[in-house]
C-alpha positions in Angstrom: 34.6 0.8 -7.3 35.3 -0.6 -3.8 34.8 -4.3 -3.3 31.5 -5.6 -1.9 33.4 -6.6 1.3 34.4 -3.0 1.8 30.8 -1.7 1.0 29.3 -4.2 3.5 32.0 -3.6 6.2 30.3 -1.4 8.7 31.7 0.3 11.8 30.4 -0.4 15.3 29.8 2.9 17.2 28.1 1.6 20.3 25.8 -1.2 21.3 23.3 -1.8 18.4 24.6 1.3 16.6 26.7 1.1 13.4 28.0 3.4 10.7 28.3 2.6 6.9 31.2 3.8 4.7 31.1 6.5 2.1 32.1 5.4 -1.5 32.5 7.3 -4.8 29.3 7.2 -6.8 27.9 8.7 -10.1 24.5 8.6 -8.6 22.9 11.6 -7.0 21.3 9.5 -4.3 22.8 6.5 -2.4 22.1 3.3 -4.2 19.2 1.6 -2.5 20.9 -1.8 -2.5 23.9 -0.3 -0.6 21.5 0.9 2.2 19.6 -2.3 2.3 22.8 -4.4 2.4 24.4 -2.4 5.1 21.2 -2.4 7.2 21.0 -6.2 6.8 24.7 -6.5 8.0 23.9 -4.3 11.1 21.0 -6.6 11.9 23.1 -9.7 11.6 25.7 -8.3 14.1 23.1 -8.5 16.8 22.0 -12.1 16.2 23.8 -15.1 17.7 25.0 -18.1 15.9 22.6 -20.8 14.9 20.2 -18.5 13.0 20.1 -17.6 9.2 18.4 -14.6 7.8 15.3 -15.7 5.8 13.5 -12.5 5.0 13.7 -8.6 5.0 11.2 -5.9 4.4 12.4 -2.4 3.8 11.0 1.1 3.1 13.1 3.8 1.4 11.8 6.8 3.3 14.1 9.6 2.0 16.8 9.8 -0.7 20.2 9.1 0.9 23.1 11.4 0.3 25.9 9.4 -1.4 28.7 11.6 0.0 27.7 11.1 3.6 27.6 8.0 5.8 24.4 6.5 7.2 24.0 5.5 10.8 22.2 2.2 11.5 20.2 1.8 14.7 19.1 -1.7 15.6 16.1 -2.6 17.7 16.1 -6.2 19.1 12.4 -6.8 18.7 12.3 -10.6 19.5 14.6 -13.4 20.4 12.7 -16.7 20.2 13.8 -20.3 20.1 13.0 -20.6 16.4 12.8 -17.0 15.1 14.6 -13.7 15.8 13.3 -10.4 14.7 15.3 -7.1 14.2 14.3 -3.7 13.1 16.9 -1.3 11.6 16.6 2.4 10.9 19.1 4.1 8.6 19.7 7.8 9.5 21.4 10.7 7.9 21.4 14.2 9.4 19.0 13.1 12.1 16.3 11.9 9.6 15.4 8.4 8.9 16.1 7.4 5.2 15.5 3.7 5.5 13.5 1.4 7.7 13.9 -2.4 7.6 12.6 -5.4 9.4 14.7 -8.6 9.2 13.7 -12.1 10.4 16.1 -14.9 11.3 15.2 -18.6 11.4 16.9 -21.3 13.4 19.4 -23.4 11.3 18.5 -27.0 10.5 14.6 -27.0 10.6 13.1 -29.7 8.3 9.9 -29.8 6.3 8.4 -30.4 2.8 10.4 -29.1 -0.1 9.4 -27.8 -3.6 10.2 -24.8 -5.8 9.3 -23.4 -9.2 11.1 -24.6 -12.3 13.7 -22.2 -13.7 12.5 -20.6 -16.9 14.4 -21.2 -20.0 17.2 -18.7 -20.7 20.2 -18.6 -23.0 23.4 -19.3 -21.1 25.2 -16.2 -19.7 28.4 -17.1 -21.5 26.6 -16.8 -24.8 25.7 -13.1 -24.0 28.2 -10.3 -24.4 29.9 -8.8 -21.5 28.8 -5.1 -21.5 32.4 -4.0 -20.8 33.1 -5.2 -24.4 30.0 -3.8 -26.0 30.6 -1.5 -29.0 27.9 0.9 -27.9 29.3 3.3 -25.2 25.8 3.9 -23.8 25.4 0.2 -23.1 28.9 0.1 -21.5 28.1 3.0 -19.2 24.6 1.7 -18.3 25.8 0.0 -15.2 29.0 1.9 -14.6 28.2 2.2 -10.9 28.5 -1.6 -10.6 31.7 -2.3 -12.6 32.5 -5.2 -10.3 29.2 -6.9 -11.1 28.7 -8.8 -14.4 25.1 -8.0 -15.5 23.9 -9.6 -18.8 20.3 -9.0 -19.9 18.7 -11.8 -21.9 17.5 -10.3 -25.3 13.8 -10.3 -25.8 14.1 -12.4 -28.9 15.7 -15.2 -26.8 12.9 -15.2 -24.1 10.1 -17.7 -23.8 7.3 -15.3 -22.7 4.2 -16.2 -20.8 1.2 -14.5 -22.7 -0.7 -13.6 -19.4 2.2 -11.7 -17.9 2.2 -7.8 -18.5 6.0 -7.3 -18.4 8.8 -9.9 -18.3 12.6 -9.5 -18.3 15.4 -11.9 -17.4 18.9 -11.0 -16.3 22.0 -13.1 -15.5 24.3 -11.5 -12.9 27.2 -12.3 -10.6 30.0 -10.6 -8.7 33.1 -10.7 -10.9 35.7 -11.6 -8.2 35.8 -14.8 -6.1 34.3 -14.3 -2.6 34.9 -16.2 0.6 32.7 -19.2 1.7 30.6 -17.2 4.0 26.9 -17.6 3.3 26.1 -14.5 5.3 28.3 -12.4 3.0 26.6 -13.9 -0.1 23.1 -13.1 1.5 24.0 -9.5 2.1 25.6 -9.2 -1.3 22.5 -10.4 -2.9 20.5 -7.9 -0.9 22.8 -5.3 -2.5 22.4 -6.8 -6.0 18.6 -7.4 -5.9 17.9 -3.6 -6.4 19.8 -3.8 -9.8 17.6 -3.8 -13.0 14.4 -4.9 -11.1 12.5 -1.7 -11.6 13.4 -1.5 -15.3 11.2 -4.6 -15.8 8.3 -2.1 -15.5 9.5 -0.3 -18.6 9.3 -3.2 -21.0 5.8 -2.4 -22.3 6.7 1.4 -22.4 10.0 1.8 -24.2 11.4 5.4 -24.1 9.1 6.5 -21.4 10.5 9.4 -19.3 9.8 9.4 -15.7 11.1 10.1 -12.2 12.0 6.8 -10.7 13.0 5.5 -7.2 12.6 2.5 -5.1 9.9 2.8 -2.6 10.0 -0.5 -0.7 11.8 -3.8 -1.0 11.1 -7.3 0.3 13.2 -10.4 0.0 13.0 -14.0 1.0 16.2 -16.2 1.0 15.2 -19.8 0.3 18.3 -21.9 -0.2 22.1 -21.4 0.0 23.8 -19.8 -3.0 26.8 -18.0 -4.2 26.8 -14.5 -5.7 30.2 -14.9 -7.4 28.5 -17.6 -9.6 25.7 -16.9 -12.1 22.2 -16.3 -10.8 19.2 -15.9 -13.2 16.9 -12.9 -12.1 13.5 -13.8 -13.5 11.6 -10.4 -13.4 8.0 -9.4 -14.0 6.0 -6.3 -13.4 2.3 -7.4 -12.9 1.0 -3.8 -12.5 1.9 -0.1 -13.0 -0.3 2.8 -12.5 -0.8 6.0 -10.5 2.9 6.9 -10.7 4.0 3.5 -9.1 5.0 0.1 -10.5 5.0 -3.2 -8.8 7.8 -5.6 -9.7 8.7 -9.1 -8.7 11.7 -11.3 -9.1 12.7 -15.0 -8.7 16.4 -15.9 -8.4 17.7 -19.3 -9.6 21.3 -20.7 -9.5 22.9 -22.5 -12.4 21.5 -25.9 -11.3 18.0 -24.5 -11.5 17.2 -24.2 -7.7 15.2 -21.3 -6.7 17.3 -19.5 -4.0 15.5 -16.2 -3.4 12.5 -14.1 -4.2 12.1 -10.3 -4.4 9.1 -7.9 -4.5 9.6 -4.2 -5.0 7.3 -1.2 -5.6 8.9 1.8 -7.3 8.1 5.3 -8.2 7.5 5.8 -11.9 6.0 9.3 -12.1 5.6 11.1 -15.3 4.0 14.4 -14.4 7.2 16.0 -13.1 9.4 18.9 -14.5 11.9 17.9 -17.1 14.8 18.5 -14.9 13.6 15.9 -12.5 13.1 13.2 -15.1 15.4 10.3 -15.9 15.1 8.1 -19.0 13.5 4.8 -18.0 15.8 3.0 -20.4 15.1 -0.7 -20.9 18.1 -2.8 -19.6 18.3 -4.8 -22.8 18.7 -1.7 -25.1 
């Protein structure tokens, strides 16, 4: 697998036009986190210094082809004193595959502060690295992301809230040290945030077979963080029905600070031919 720096290194073609790289993949479709991460990098290249990305809202319009590059077209929607807005369209073969709006906030604004308390979770060092797991199926579960250390907290170790329909917690980090560039960590987290989140919708339905895909994805970046250090991804799925599942995630660093939030809706369709079905395998299996 290439490094995350290589994945997020996009090529400038012309003013506000960029091209992402092509990387080997075991997936039939381009990983959604890759498209979102590259689109966010394209947006940041059109924003001046003094602004930090604070949110993105993206729609996966068509399945991307993993053996072809995506072209990213950036529209400069607004340049204000406090906020900057960009719209990015990812294109393959003349068709839009992804659309994203990204908002940037001026650095240094001040105001009241609070955040949720991090839920209890066993330390990641107490959980086995999947690379050493005796079960080959578990070792291969995240083979697309071998440079990422993903450790799902076992259900027997969770403190569950009785009113939540589906709950899952995952520790993850990038395995190799990364530079002290917060923008790189933000774009890396945009890539990582698509990992495991939709699987939280399968917790009440183990073994369900369905056609799955990310439909839309929204993120809010709340405080500085590092993706080469452990982050706890606290995931819930408050609703599923009609072939779609809503999922939500809160991200905390090791000190307990809430650093980001994610909401995603995904396709979880069961009335499809068998050759279009994938096993919605629980991440902690």
